[in-house]
N, C-alpha and C positions, 0 to 999 in steps of 0.2 A: 249782504254784509260786506263792509269795506275792510280790506286787509290792511293792517298797519305796517309801516316800514320797519324792518328789523332794527332793533336797538342794541348797541354795545354800550354798557355802562361800566366805567372804571370807578371804583370806590376806593379811595386811598389818599396818599400824601400829595401835597402841593408845596414845593419849596422854590426859593430863589437861590440859585447857585452863584457864589462869588469865587471866581477862579483866578488865582495868580500863578504865573509861570516864571520860574527863576532857574538859574544854573544849578542850584542845589537847594535842598530843603533846610530850613534853619534847625540848629541844634537847640536844646532847651536853654532859654535865656538869651538867645541870639536873634538879631534882626538881619535879614538879607534883603537885597534890592531885587524887586521883581521887574522883569523886562516888559511884561504886559499883564493886563487883567481883563476879565470879562464878567458881566452880570447877566444871567439868563435864567430861563425856566428850568426847573429841576423837580425832583421828587418822583418816585416810581409811578404813583397814581396819575399825575399829570403827564409824565412822559409817555405812558402807555395810551392815554386818551389822545394826546396830540398825534402820536404816530398812527393810531388807528384812524383818526379823522383824516389824516393826509392820504392814507390808502383808500379810505371809504369814498373819497371824492369820485372815484371811478365806478362806484356802485350805488344802488339805492339802499344805503345803510346809514342810520343815524348813530352818532357817538355823543355820549354825555359823560360828565364828570361829577361825582359827589364827594364831599369832604368839607374841609374848612380852610379859610384864609383869614388873616387878621384884617382889621380896618385900618390899614396902613399903606404906605407907598408901595411896599413889596407886594401886598395883596392886590393892589390896583394893577401893578405890572404883570403879575401872574394872570389875572383875568384878561388883560389886553392881549397877552401872548397867546393864551388858549383860544380866545375868540378868533384870533387871526388864523389859527389852524382849522377853524370851523367846528370847534367843540361846543355843544350845548351846555351852558353853565347854569341852567335853571335850578338843578339840585345842589349847587355849590353854595355853602353858607358862609356868611361873614361872622367872625368871632370878635366881639368888642372887648373881651377880657384877655386874649392871648395874641401875640404877634404872629405874622406869617412865618412859617418854617424857613430856615436858611441852612445852606451847606457851605462851609468855608473850606475851599479846596486849594491845596498847594501842589504844584506839579513841577518836577525838576527836568533837566535836560535829557535824562534817560527815561522819561515818562513814568517814573515812580511818583506816587502821590501820597499825601496824607489828608484826611478829610475829617472835619468836625461838623456834626449835624446838631442843630438846635431845633427840635421838632415843633416847638411853639403850638400853634392851633391844631396841628395834626394830632398831637397827643391828647387833645381834649375831645376828640370825636367820641360820641357815646350813643346811647339808645335814642336820644332826641334826633340825631342825624338819620337814624334808620327810619324813624317816623316821617321825617321831612322828605326823605328820598323814596318813600314807599311806592309812589306811582311809577317811578323809574325802575326800582327793584322788581316790581311785579311785572313790568312790561319787558324787561331785558331778555333778549334771546341769549346773550352771552354777558356774564358778569366777570370783570377782571378785578382780581384782588391781589394785594401784596401785604407785606408785614411791617409797614412804616406807620401804621395807626394801631391803636390798642386791639389786641387779639379778640377781646369780647365783641368789638364792633365788627370785625372780620367775620366772626362766627354768626352773628345776628344777620348780617347782610347775606351771607351764603344761604342760611336757612330760609330767608324770605324769598330769594330768587328761585331756589330749588323747589320750594313749595308751590311756586307759580309756574313751574315747568321750564325754567331757564337753565342754561348750562353755567356751571361755576368753574372758572379757571383760576388757580392759585399759583402765583409766583412766590415761593417761600424765601423771600429776600427782604431784609437781611436774614441770614440763617438764624433760626431761633436757638438760643443757648440751651434751653431746656426742652426742645422739641415743640411740636404742635399740641394744642389741647386735644385730649382724646375725643371730645365731641365733634371736633372740626373734621377729622379724617373722613367720616362718612358723608360729609356735606360737599366734598370736593369731587367734581367730575373729571377734571384734568389737572394734574400737578406737573409743574415745569421746573424742576431743580437743575441748577448747573452743577459742575463737578464738586465744588466745595459744599454746596447746599446738600447734594446727595450724600456726601461723606458725613455731614452733620446729622442728617436724618437717619442714615442706615449704617454708618461705620464703614462703608465701602466707597473708595475713591474710584470712579469708573474710567480707568485708563484703557480698558479693552471692552469690546462688545459683550463678552461673557460677563464681565464685572457689572456692566450697565444692566444686563438682563437680571442678574441676581439682586441688584439694588431695586430695580423696578418691581420684582416679585415681592420683596419685603414691603414696599410701599403699597402695593395692591392688597396685600394681606391685612394691612391696617384699615382698609375700607375705601381707599381711593379707587375710582372707576377706570382711570387711565393715567399713564405716566409718560411724559416726554423728558428723557434725560438729555440735557444739553452738554455735550462732551467737548465743547470748544472746537479746536482745530481737527478733532476726530469725528465731527458730525453729530447726529442726533439718533438716539435709540427710542423707539416707541413701543408701548405694550398696553393693551387694553383688556388683558385677561383671557382673551380668546385668540388674538393674533398679535404678532410683534414683528419688528423689522428695524434695520439700521439704515439710515440715510447718510451717505457720505457728504462731506462738507463741499460747499461751492468754492471754487477757486477765485479768490480775490486777493488784493494786496492791502492788508489791514494797516491803518495808521492810528486808530483810536477805538478801543473796545467798549467805552463807557456806556454806549446806548444799545449795544447788541441785544442784551436780554430783554429790554423793554420793547424794542422793535420786533423781536421774535414773538413775544406774547401778543403784540398788536396785530401782527400779520396772522397769527393763529386765530385770533378773535374774528377778524374780518372774513377769513376763509370759512370758519365755522358758521358765521352769520349768513354767509352766502350758500350754505348747504354742502360744503365740501366734506368728504370723508376724513377721518382722523389722519390716515397716512398722507393724503394729498394736502391737508391743512398743515401738517407738520413740515412738508417740503416747502410750501409757501412761506411758512414762518421762518424756516432755516434760511431761505433766500433773503428775507427781510433783515434778519440778524446779520447776515454776511455783508449786505450792502451798507448797513449802518456803520460797519467798522472801516469803511473806505473814506470816511469824512469825520471831521472834528465835531464835537458838540453832543448834546443829549437829544432833545426833541428835534432840533434842527438837522440832526443826522438821519432822521427817518426818511426812507425812500418813498417815491410815488409808485403807483401801480405799474405804469409802463416800464419802469426800471426793473421791477420784480419780474414781470412777465418776460422781459428780454433775457434776464439771467436764467430763468427756469428753462427757456427754450434752447440755451446754449448746450 
């Protein structure tokens, strides 16, 4: 029997980000002059796929992306960018009725931002996308999920991959206002909330290791099999119900944190696909997230494996 290459599948949002940088953000009704702007790949689904593909070049691991883009210029740009990272786009569908998702991002001189997202085709993802992506969902060793597509699709994708024996990793972002659907908790193998998402889901803001532990225990009690609480500059706390631990942060000089969470989850997925234990995978993920903060951009900020390996050895 021929063994198939491990597959990481990201099922989620694909956006084009339009980012303008100005000295200050406009007040209601006001127009300000931007000093520069950029148009690039965005959306948590595509960011995680691109970052995972960049890392996976050093290993025998495939990375694919499922979701929707519009039949427009932004859709073509997203496809070209993702293909450049080496992402398999076979399960990515074109939507003739909805435009590609976009994010309009304003950033001021103090790095404060305001963001307006128009989900477009992302918000039309439904059961037909599950059917179309079934071969990849069934094959996936690790399924990366986020919350920028309808929760019904997230649940259906998680159920399909778990029933086939794959691992389901959920990044609960953006933080759901009314929590996660009850049925979804038991379909999550690893939940990776940051500080604000942990607060939204548990009522605990994890400023200390003990607070992260208490939050993780609440989430485990809901049916999740393992939790990685991303504590920002205070590191990562992991708990799988039988063991737990705190990983101190890597020392880097951050300039842009926008891609940190997506690169964290991408690194986690690659490590798990390569057979690493949860604590070791969490350390690799933490290094990926740290490196992503040392450069500007989203997918473009993702590190390569040699950079991650060098940081881990320091």
